[in-house]
LOLUMFI-841555 format. One record per residue (C-alpha): y, x, z; residue in one letter. Coordinates in steps of 0.02 Angstrom, whole numbers, plus 32768, in hexadecimal, padded with zeros to 4 digits. Layout:
N
YXZA
...
//
This chain:
878
DDDB37C335DAX
DE9337BC3613X
DF1B383B361BX
DFA6381436A0X
E01F388736E1X
DFDE38BE37AFX
E0AA38C037DFX
E0A237FD37C7X
E08C379C3864X
DFF837263802X
DF8D37A63835X
DEE33798382AX
DE503810387BX
DDF538853804X
DD4F38E23803X
DCD138C9388CX
DC9539203927X
DBE639163924X
DBBC399B38B1X
DC1D3A0E3907X
DBF739F939B0X
DB5239FC3993X
DB403AA4397BX
DBA23AE03A1DX
DBA43A503A96X
DAFF3A1A3B0AX
DAD4396D3ACBX
DAFD38FF3B7CX
DB9939483B82X
DBB239333AB7X
DB80388A3ACDX
DBF1385D3B45X
DC9538A43AF3X
DC6C38573A55X
DC6937B33A9CX
DD0137AF3B06X
DD5E38183A7CX
DD4137733A0AX
DD4E37033A9DX
DDFE374C3AC5X
DE2437533A04X
DDFF36A439DDX
DE7736683A6EX
DF0E36D73A3CX
DEFD372D3AE4X
DF4E37EB3AB5X
DF8037FB3B6FX
DECE37F03B9FX
DE86385A3B01X
DF0438E73B60X
DEB138E13BDEX
DE1638DB3B9FX
DE48396F3B2FX
DE6E39CD3BD1X
DDD539A53C2FX
DD7139F93B88X
DDF33A933B90X
DDC23ABF3C33X
DD0F3AAB3C21X
DCFF3B053B86X
DD6B3B963BB3X
DD113C183BE0X
DCAF3BEE3B46X
DCD93C903ADDX
DC9D3C673A27X
DD093C473974X
DCA63BAB395FX
DCC43B573A07X
DD8E3B7E3A02X
DD893B3E3958X
DD343AA13982X
DDCC3A9E3A0BX
DE653ABC39ACX
DE0D3A3E393AX
DE1A39BF39CFX
DEC53A0439F2X
DF0E39E73947X
DECC3924394BX
DF26390439FDX
DFD0394439BDX
DFC738B53920X
DF98383C398FX
E01A38643A12X
E09D382E39A0X
E03C37913990X
DFEC36EF399DX
DF6136CB392EX
DF51361A3923X
DEA5360E38D5X
DE1A368838DCX
DD7436A23893X
DCEF375538A1X
DD00379B37FAX
DC66380137B9X
DC7138AC3797X
DC8D38E336D2X
DCD4398636D5X
DCCA3A3B371CX
DD673A6636A7X
DDC539EB3713X
DDB73A3537A4X
DDC63AF13755X
DE7C3A963705X
DEA73A4C37ACX
DE943AE63826X
DEF93B5A37B7X
DF7A3ADB378BX
DF8F3A503807X
DFBB3ABF3896X
DFF03A53391CX
DFE73ABC39B4X
E0753B3439F8X
E0333BEA39AAX
E0A13C8B39D0X
E1113C45393FX
E1713BB53974X
E14A3B0C3928X
E1E93AE138C4X
E2003A3538C1X
E2583A3E3814X
E1FD398337DBX
E1A939E73730X
E10539B3370BX
E09F3A643743X
DFF839FF36F1X
E04339753687X
DF853934364CX
DEED391436A9X
DE4838D03667X
DDF7384536B9X
DD6B37D43697X
DDAE37273673X
DCFE36D23650X
DCA4371936D1X
DC5B36723705X
DC433652364DX
DBC236D93629X
DBD8377F35DAX
DC5A375B3550X
DCFA37AB3552X
DD9C37803516X
DE4137DD352CX
DEED37723549X
DF8837B83569X
DFF7375F35D9X
E0B6379635C3X
E12737A63656X
E1D037C1367BX
E1D8386236B8X
E205387F3773X
E2B538B537B4X
E2D8396337C4X
E2C739A0388DX
E34F3A0A38DEX
E2FE3A6D3945X
E2783B143960X
E2173AE53A10X
E1C53B753A64X
E1703B5F3B0FX
E2083B813B7EX
E22D3BC53C3BX
E1E93B583CC7X
E2A53B8A3D27X
E3233B5D3D47X
E30E3AAF3D56X
E38E3A3C3CD0X
E3BB3A653C30X
E4013B203C1FX
E4613B643B86X
E41C3C113B6FX
E3D43C8E3AE2X
E42F3C213A5CX
E3C43B7A3A72X
E3B23B083B22X
E32A3B1C3BA9X
E2E93A893BE2X
E2823A773C7CX
E26639ED3CF6X
E1E939C13D89X
E15539423D7DX
E09F395C3DD1X
E05738B13DACX
E080388E3D0AX
DFF538B33C79X
E08038CA3BE8X
E13938EF3BD6X
E1B238D03B4EX
E25039223B26X
E2CD38883AE5X
E35938C93A65X
E3E3383C3A64X
E48638263A16X
E50137B73A48X
E4EA373739B7X
E444373239D8X
E45637273AA8X
E4B436963A90X
E41F36423A23X
E3AB36663A9EX
E36036EA3A2DX
E31837A83A2AX
E34A38023992X
E2BE388939CBX
E237388C3A36X
E1DC39413A56X
E12D39313A95X
E12239CB3B29X
E0743A223B0DX
E0243A2C3BB1X
DFD03ABA3B9EX
E0783B2D3B5DX
E1033AC73BB2X
E0BC3A9B3C59X
E0C53B203CDCX
E0823AE93D81X
E0D83A413D93X
E1683A743D28X
E17E3A273C7CX
E1DF3A993C04X
E20E3ACC3B59X
E28B3B253B06X
E2D93AE13A5DX
E3583B4039E0X
E3BD3AC53962X
E4643A6A393DX
E48B39F639F6X
E51639CA39BAX
E521391539E9X
E49A39133A53X
E46138DF3AF8X
E3BB38DE3B4BX
E34138793BBEX
E29538823BE2X
E1DE38113BB6X
E15D38273C4DX
E0AE37DB3C26X
E03137BA3CBCX
DFD7374D3D39X
E04A36A83D56X
E00A36743DF9X
E08C364D3E8FX
E00136423F04X
DFDA36D63EE6X
E098371E3ED9X
E0A137413E20X
E10E36DC3DA7X
E0FB374D3D1AX
E13F36EB3C80X
E154374C3BCCX
E1B136C43B9CX
E24937083C0EX
E2C4377C3BD1X
E2DF37C53C76X
E37E38313CB8X
E35A38F23CF1X
E38839023DA3X
E3E039A93D81X
E43E39603CDDX
E4F939A03D08X
E52D38FA3CB5X
E4FB38623C84X
E53837EE3BF3X
E529372C3C05X
E5CA36A53C00X
E65537053BD2X
E6D3366A3C30X
E6BD36503CEAX
E693358D3D0FX
E66D357B3C50X
E5BD353C3C1CX
E54635973BB9X
E4F735583AFEX
E4B3349B3B0FX
E52334943BB7X
E4A835093C01X
E4B9354B3CBAX
E44535EC3C9EX
E46E36183BF5X
E3F436B23BC0X
E44537643C07X
E423380B3BCFX
E46738C23BF6X
E4DD39413BD2X
E48239DA3B61X
E4F33A6C3BAAX
E5333AEC3B39X
E57F3B8E3B4DX
E6323B693B2AX
E6253AD63BA6X
E6A53B533C02X
E73B3B193C77X
E7D33B7E3CA2X
E7E33B9F3D6CX
E8753BF23D50X
E8473C6A3DEAX
E80E3BC83E50X
E7F03C203F05X
E7A23BC73FAEX
E85E3BAA400BX
E80E3BF740A7X
E8683B844130X
E8513B7D41DAX
E7FF3AFA4202X
E8803AC6428FX
E8EE3AA64205X
E87D3A334195X
E8B0397B4189X
E825390F4143X
E854387A40C9X
E7C4381840B3X
E7EF37B33FFBX
E78C375F3F5AX
E7A837AA3EB3X
E7BD36F23E52X
E82E36A63EE8X
E89F37243F03X
E90037163E7EX
E8BD36843E26X
E92736063E49X
E9D235F13DCAX
EA44361E3E4CX
E9F336D13E4CX
EA5436DF3DA0X
E9DA375F3D6DX
E9BB378E3CC5X
E8FF379F3CE2X
E8E237093D6FX
E834371C3DD1X
E80737B73D8FX
E804386E3DBEX
E8A2389F3D61X
E8F038143DACX
E8CE38663E63X
E91F38F33E19X
E9CC38853E02X
E9CD38603EC2X
E98F39203F00X
EA3639533F2BX
EA4838AA3FA5X
E9B438CB3FF9X
EA083975400AX
EAA239394054X
EA4F38C640AEX
E9F739744117X
E94E394540C8X
E90039E740AEX
E84B39A0407EX
E81239124020X
E75C38C5404AX
E729385C3FAEX
E6C837DE3FD2X
E61537DD3F4CX
E642382E3E99X
E59738423E64X
E55E37DF3DC8X
E53137273E02X
E54136793DA4X
E5D336113DDEX
E56C35803D9CX
E4CA35953E0DX
E4EC34F53E72X
E54B34983DD6X
E54133EC3E19X
E5B333573E0BX
E621333F3E96X
E63E32743EA1X
E6C332803F28X
E74932E93EBAX
E6F432A93E1FX
E6E633773DF2X
E64433EA3DDAX
E62434693E7AX
E617352A3E4FX
E5E135BC3EC1X
E68436043EE2X
E65836913F51X
E5D936DE3EFBX
E55436FD3F91X
E4B936DE3F18X
E4A737923EB2X
E44E37883E0FX
E46738593DF8X
E4A238DE3E68X
E4E139563E07X
E56338F23D94X
E60538BA3DC1X
E62D38033DA2X
E65338083CF1X
E6B6374A3CEFX
E71F37A63D68X
E76E38143CDEX
E7E337E83C66X
E776381F3BEAX
E6E837BC3C25X
E64C37EF3BB2X
E6B4385D3B38X
E66139063B03X
E5C038BE3B56X
E5F038C23C0CX
E64139593C02X
E6EA39243C12X
E6C638DB3CC6X
E679397B3CF6X
E73639DB3CD1X
E788394A3D05X
E73F39583DB3X
E74A3A203DA9X
E7FA39F93D7CX
E827399E3E0CX
E7D13A1C3E79X
E8373AA33E42X
E8E63A3F3E42X
E8BF3A1B3EE1X
E8A23AD13F1AX
E93D3AF53EDEX
E98C3A7C3F4FX
E9333AD13FE2X
E8C93A323FEDX
E80B3A4F3FFBX
E78E39C63FCDX
E6E639714019X
E65C391F3FCCX
E612388F4006X
E56E38873FE0X
E4C838093FE8X
E42438863FF3X
E3D237EB4057X
E39F37783FC2X
E3C737533F12X
E3DF36CC3EA0X
E355369D3E6EX
E32436293EF9X
E28C35FF3F31X
E1EC35C33EC3X
E24A35343E79X
E2EB35C23E3BX
E2F136123D9AX
E29A369F3D60X
E31E37213D38X
E2FC37D73D68X
E29138073E0FX
E21737703DFDX
E1E0378D3D5FX
E1DA385D3D72X
E179385B3E22X
E19B37BD3E95X
E11237F33F07X
E17438963F0FX
E227386E3F13X
E21B37C93F88X
E1D937B34035X
E13637474027X
E0AC36E94095X
E00C36F24078X
DFFA365A4006X
E09A36933F9AX
E11D363D3FFBX
E1B6368A4012X
E21436B240A5X
E2B3367240C6X
E30A36DD4141X
E3AD36CB40CBX
E3AF360C40D8X
E3BE36154016X
E30B360E3FE7X
E2CA36C03FDEX
E2D5376C4049X
E2E6380B3FEFX
E26B38734018X
E2E339134059X
E25D397440AEX
E1DB3978401DX
E1D63A2E3FD2X
E20739F43F2AX
E29139773F6AX
E2E439EC3FE1X
E3013A733F5CX
E34A3A003EE5X
E3CA39D23F85X
E3DD3A883F91X
E4003AA43EDBX
E47C3A253ED2X
E4F13A583F5DX
E4F83AFA3EFEX
E51B3ABB3E7AX
E5B33A443EBBX
E5FA3AED3F2AX
E5CF3B803E9AX
E6033B0F3E05X
E6733A7E3E32X
E6D63AF23EBDX
E6C23A6E3F45X
E6D03A9A4010X
E6633A394070X
E5E7398F4066X
E5E9390840F4X
E53738BA40D5X
E51C380240DEX
E4A037C4414EX
E46C388B4180X
E3CE385841EBX
E35F3828415BX
E36038E84141X
E31C392541D2X
E27E389141BAX
E1D538D9417FX
E1B638BF40D6X
E115385B4099X
E06938A6409CX
E0CC3924412DX
E06C39CF4139X
E0C43A5841C3X
E04F3AF34145X
E09F3ABE40BFX
E15B3AAA4110X
E1543B3A41A5X
E0CC3B98415AX
E0483B7241E6X
E0293AEF4252X
E0753AAD42D8X
E00E3AAC437FX
DFF739E943C2X
E06339A6432FX
E04838FD42E8X
E0AC38C5426DX
E0D138374214X
E13E37FA4178X
E1DE37F041BDX
E1BD385A4258X
E271389642A3X
E263395D4291X
E2A239CB4308X
E2C13A644284X
E2B039F441D7X
E2A63A69414CX
E32D3A3240DFX
E3A03A3F4164X
E36A3AF4418CX
E3743B2640DFX
E43B3ADB40DBX
E4533B2D4174X
E4113BD1414BX
E4333BD140A2X
E4B03C73404AX
E5243BFD3FF8X
E51D3B714069X
E52B3BC840FCX
E5C93C2D40DCX
E63A3BF94172X
E6503BEC4222X
E6863B454265X
E70F3B1842EDX
E7233A6842D7X
E7CC3A32433BX
E792398543AEX
E82E3904437CX
E87A38CB4417X
E8AF38134402X
E95637E743ECX
E9C2374F43B7X
E98E36A34419X
EA18362443D5X
E9F935904426X
E92835B14419X
E939362E439AX
E89C369243B6X
E8A3375243B2X
E88C37B3430CX
E847376E4289X
E7C737F6422BX
E7DA377C417CX
E87637C5415EX
E87A385741B0X
E83B38CB4226X
E8563981426FX
E7E33A164260X
E7CC3ABF4288X
E7873B51421AX
E7673C0C422DX
E7363C2D416FX
E6CC3CD94136X
E6DC3CD14089X
E6DC3D4C3FFCX
E77B3D583F80X
E7133D2A3EF4X
E6823CBC3F35X
E67E3C1D3F64X
E6283BD73FF6X
E6143B274069X
E6993B0040B9X
E64D3A5E4123X
E5C039F7415CX
E5D9398241B7X
E541390541C8X
E530385841D9X
E4B83848426EX
E47637BA4269X
E410374641EBX
E3C936A041C6X
E336369F41FFX
E36136AE42C9X
E384377942DDX
E41937B4432AX
E427386B4348X
E4ED386E4380X
E4EE390443E3X
E442393943D0X
E43239544301X
E3EE39EA42C8X
E4763A5742B1X
E4643B1842A5X
E5113B3C42F1X
E55F3B09425FX
E55A3A504245X
E5E639D94285X
E5C6392D429AX
E610386B4281X
E61C383B4338X
E5F13773433FX
E5F5378243FCX
E69E37B14400X
E6D037224384X
E67836AD4402X
E6CE36F444A5X
E76D36F54451X
E76A363D440DX
E715360044ADX
E7B03648451BX
E82B361344A3X
E805355C44B9X
E7F8355C4560X
E739356D4593X
E71435A94645X
E6C53647465CX
E70D36B045D7X
E77137134624X
E70F379B464BX
E6C537B245AAX
E77037A14547X
E784383E45BDX
E6E7388D456BX
E71C387344BFX
E7BE38B944D6X
E78D396C4507X
E71339554467X
E678390944C3X
E62639974520X
E5A739354571X
E556392944B1X
E58839CB4479X
E5A73A574503X
E4ED3A6C453CX
E4B13A964480X
E5323B144477X
E5A63AB24404X
E64F3A9E441CX
E6D33A174400X
E6E33A174344X
E63C39F54323X
E67839634360X
E6C438F242CDX
E738386C4314X
E74A37CC42E8X
E78337264304X
E77B36CC425AX
E733370741A9X
E6DB36AA4116X
E67E365F4167X
E68C35CD41D3X
E73F358941FAX
E7E235D941DEX
E85235EE425CX
E8BA35674235X
E82E34F94242X
E7FC355542CAX
E88534EB433DX
E886345642C1X
E7D8341A42D4X
E76433FF435BX
E6D533DE42C3X
E6D234144219X
E71D33A641A4X
E6C733AD40E0X
E6B53313408FX
E701333B3FFDX
E68633A73FDDX
E60533273FBBX
E5873357401FX
E59E32D840B5X
E5EF33674126X
E55233AC412DX
E591345340E8X
E5D634DD414BX
E5BE352141FAX
E5AE34B54277X
E5C2353E42FBX
E66E355042F8X
E6BE354843BCX
E75C34F94385X
E7E7347B43E7X
E8593414437CX
E909344F43D5X
E96533E04398X
EA21342A436AX
E9E034E5437CX
E99134E342C7X
EA4334E6428CX
EA67358042DEX
E9A835BA42C2X
E9E035B541F0X
EA7A360D41EFX
EA2B3682426EX
E98736A641E6X
E9BA365B414BX
E94236C040EAX
E8C436444106X
E8F23590411DX
E86F354440C7X
E7BB352440F2X
E76535A34077X
E6BC356D4020X
E63235AA3FD7X
E5FC353C3F57X
E68534993F54X
E73C34903F37X
E77035163ED3X
E83135163EDFX
E82735113F99X
E7F635B23F92X
E87935FE3F24X
E91836593F75X
E9AC36043F6AX
EA2D36743F44X
EAB935E83F4BX
EA9535D24010X
EAAB368F4020X
EB7836894044X
EB7F360B40BBX
EACC36334118X
EAA536DE4118X
EB3C375A414AX
EB11374341EDX
EA6C378341CFX
EAB137FE416CX
EB1738364217X
EA8438284280X
EA19389B421AX
EA9A391E4215X
EAC6392542BAX
EA1639314309X
E9C639A84268X
EA663A074288X
EAAD3A134337X
EA3139FB43ADX
E9AD3A9E43C2X
E9503A65444AX
E90939BC43E7X
E8863A2743A9X
E8033A734415X
E7B13B1043DFX
E7423B024498X
E7393A8B4517X
E7C13A774591X
E7C13AB94643X
E8313A8F46D0X
E8A23B1F46A3X
E8D23AD04602X
E8C93A094628X
E8EA399546B0X
E8B038E246D9X
E92C386F4721X
E93937B2475EX
E9C0373F4769X
E9E637D347E1X
E9EB38AA47B1X
E94D38ED47D7X
E8ED38504802X
E88C3802477FX
E8343758478DX
E77237614742X
E73F36C24799X
E6FA36384731X
E7A035D3473AX
E80F365D46F4X
E8513640462FX
E8CD36D1463DX
E8B03782461EX
E93C38234625X
E93B38D14629X
E9893962461BX
E96E39ED4589X
E9B23AAC458AX
EA083AB244D0X
EA403B534481X
EAC33AFF4416X
EAE33A784488X
EAD93ACB452FX
EA753A33456CX
EA51398A4543X
EA3938F545A7X
E9D4387D454BX
E9C037BC45ACX
E94837344566X
E960368845B8X
E8EE36064573X
E911357C4606X
E96634E645D8X
E9D93516465CX
EA74357D4659X
EA86362246B9X
EAF336A546F1X
EA9E37414710X
EADA37C8477BX
EAE9387D4723X
EAA939224762X
EB373988479FX
EB5C3A2F4740X
EBFF3A904787X
EC6F3ACD470FX
EC2A3A4F4671X
EC4939894651X
EBCD391D45F7X
EC0238E04566X
EBB3384844E4X
EB7438874453X
EB0137EC4428X
EB053721446FX
EAA836AB4407X
EB08362F4460X
EB9B364A4403X
EBC936044364X
EBE7368042C5X
EC1736F742ACX
EC3637234377X
EB753729438DX
EB6937D74343X
EBFA3834439CX
EBFE38CD430EX
EC873959430FX
ECC039114285X
ECE5387A42B7X
EDAB383E42BAX
ED7F37C14354X
ED2F384643ABX
ED9F38784429X
EDD637DB4444X
ED1D378D4466X
ECFE381F44EBX
EDA337EE453FX
ED6D3734455BX
ECE9377245B9X
ED3837F34628X
ED4F379D46B1X
EC88378C46C0X
EC66381F4691X
ECF8386A471DX
EC8338304794X
EBD0386E4738X
EBA837B14718X
EB7D37734670X
EB6436AA4653X
EAC9367545DDX
EABC35CF4593X
EA033596457BX
E99135C444E7X
EA02365544CBX
E9F7371744DAX
EA6237A644E2X
EA86386844D2X
EB1238B74537X
EB4739704518X
EB7939E9458FX
EC323A2B4572X
ECA23AAA45D9X
ED093A314653X
EDA73A6D4608X
ED7B3A324566X
EDEA39A44545X
//
C-alpha cells in the first residue's frame, strides 16, 4: 500500500467504479461509461472527462436514490482532483477497501457545498490508502511518501453572480463574471506583478460548471487578500478554426470588461526576452479605488460655440520643445490646456486612448535604420481600459494610475471649459486575422465576437484582418456597456465612431427574430448585409444615458483660401452647435459622430441610420472642396451645396446642417500642407515602398502656396503616419511662435465675431443670396471656378464671402447696401498680419484705407486662389 497527500499533483486514481455502478446503472450504459472513463483518464483528458460527467449528471438527474447520488459525488470528487493535473501514466487499480470510499466521501469534499470551500492549502485528508501491489497479487505494503505541504491559498471561493460582467468589488470581496458560450471549462487566474513578468500564474481557481455557471456566463465570488494581484482567464474547449473556435487553455486572456490592463510599463519598450506581446493581466478593482471629481458636471455649452480640436495624446507634448514635465502623457496634456483655451478651443477629440499595443507591427525600417510602431492606436486590445503607457504612472498600482490620470485630464479640461470626445474603434480589434494573437475575444468565444464566414474565415470590412460582430446580441450589449462606462465613470462628453458603417452590418448567423423579436417578411439577410435599422445603433440612439441631448450641430462655412488653401480643416478645428437637456448631476452623452463608411465599400454619408441624433463625417464635403480648390471644372454648384450644410444629403431625411461634420483634412491622408504641396503621396521613409497611406487625395502641387498654407494652418504641417515614423507626428512647440500666430487670430476671429458661420437650419433666400463676378448673377456652369454669397449675420450685420479658385485674378462687384459700406475682414492673399483684420490689429485702419478707392465704388480685387470675407459697416464708420 501507498500513502500519499491528495493535494499533490502527482495524484493517481484510486478505487474502482465497477462494483458500485453494477448496482445502479444499466449494463450497457455502465460498460460504455467505464470504457470511456478509463480511456480519457489514461489519455489525460480532464476537459473531456468533465463533458462525460456533465452528460452523466443530466442523464441521471431525475433518479432520486441515495446510492446513485453517492456514486455521482465520487465521480465529482475524482474530476476535481483531475482538473488540477495531467496524469502521465495510469492503470485501472483494483478496488480494495470500502472504508476508503467512506473516508473519501466524508473527508475529501471537493464539490462546493452550502459552506464555501476555503483554499487554505491545509491537508483535509492527509492520508489515502492505495493498493500499491494490485498487479502483483493481494499482498499489501504500506509506504509513506513525504511531500512538502502546499502553500496556503488566500481566498474563500463562492459561486458568485452572473451580473454585472467584469470584476466587481462587493460584500467584502470581488465578483468575477465573464461570457463564453462554447467553452468547456473556465479558470480564473490570479497573477502577481513579478509572476506576470515571468509569464506565470500565481494562483488558479477552476470554475465548476454546475455552481459557477449560469447560462453562458461563468462567475465566481472570492474573499481574500487581493493586494498586488491582477487577474485573467483560461478557457478550454475545441481548437477548430474551421468551425470558428480558438480555445487554448495555455493562454491567459484579458477580460473584455477589465477597467485597466497591466503589461509593459514604458511606451515603446520591449517586454522580457524582447517580446512584443508579453503576458497581460487585468486590474482587480477595490471599493477604495475612488477619484475626487471635485463636483465635476457637464459643461452644457450651446453647440454653436464648440470649437473641436482633434489631437493625439502622446504626439501633443512628446517633443522636447513642449517643455512638459510629463511629456507624451495625459498629465502633459493638462499642462497645455490653457494654450488650447487661448486658441479658442472648447472641445478636444482624442485619437484612440483605449489600451493598444504600439509594438503590434514592430519591425525594422531599413530606410531610417529604426523600428516602426503603431503610433495612432486604431487597434484596440481592451475597450474599457485607458491606454496605460499614455500615463506618467505607467502600470503603477496595476493600471489604476492610468485610470485616474485620464479622469484628471477630463476634470481639468472641464474646469477650463473644454469638453472631451473620444475616437472609438468598435469595428475591429488588435487580434487581427487567423494569424493574429489570442488575447481576449478570440480565446473567449471567437464565433460570437467576430464576423465569420461559414468555414471560419474572418470577414475583413475593417481592412485590419477582422470585423467586430457588432450586431450580435452579446457584442452590442458589450458596446453599449462600454459607452455607458466612459460617460458615467470617466465623464467623457461624446464619441466619434471609426468606420461606423460596420456598426450597421448584420452579424454572423443573423436572426431577425433574435434582433427584433419577430421575423421580417421577405427578408433575406446574409452576414455583413447593411441593415436599415441596425439593433446596435437603435440601442445607442435610444439609451436613456447615451441619448441625453438634442442636437443642432453647426455647419462650418469655408474660409481661408490663401493661395490655394482650402476652407476649414476639421482636423484642428470645426464649429458645432448643441442644445442640451441634462440634469445638474447626471452625465449624458453630448456627441455621436459617425465616420459613415468602411473598408468593405459601404458608403453611408447622408444615409447613415441616425434616429435624429447622429452626426456624420461628411466625406463628400471633403472631396468637393478639394476638387474645387485645385481648379477642377464642374464643382462650383457642389461647393455651394456644401456651404449650406449639404441639404441634398440631410434635408429630405428631416435632419439639419449640424448633422454634417464638414472637414477638408483629418488624420487620414494628406494634411493641409501636403494637400497643396504634392500631386501624389511621398512616403518612402516609411520603408514600405510608398505603398502605405491613402492614394485618393485630390491634391495639387501649388508651388509657393505651401509657404502660405504652412503659415495659416501650422498645427498640422507634416504628414501623419499610423505605423511608421514617430517623431513626424509630434507637435513642434518650437515652431509655434513663428507659424501659429495667424492661426490663433483666425480661430478667434471666426469663433467669436461671426455668428452666421454656423447655421441652425438650412439657409433660405431671406438670409442668403448667391453672386458671381457681379451681384445676383452666380455662375454654376462647369467652367466656373468662382463662388460668392452674402449672409445675414447678427454680429456683423451681413457678410460677403467669395472663393476664387481660378489662376486668374478678378475684380468683383459688390452688392449695393445704401447707408453702409463693405470692409475687409479676411483676405488670404495678403501677407500676415494683414490677412486677418481683427479689431485689435494696430494696422487695421491703414489696411482698410488702402482699399478705399475700390470699396468706394463697391469693388474688390481678388487674386488667384484666394478667398475673402467682407463685413458691412455704417458708411460714416471711418
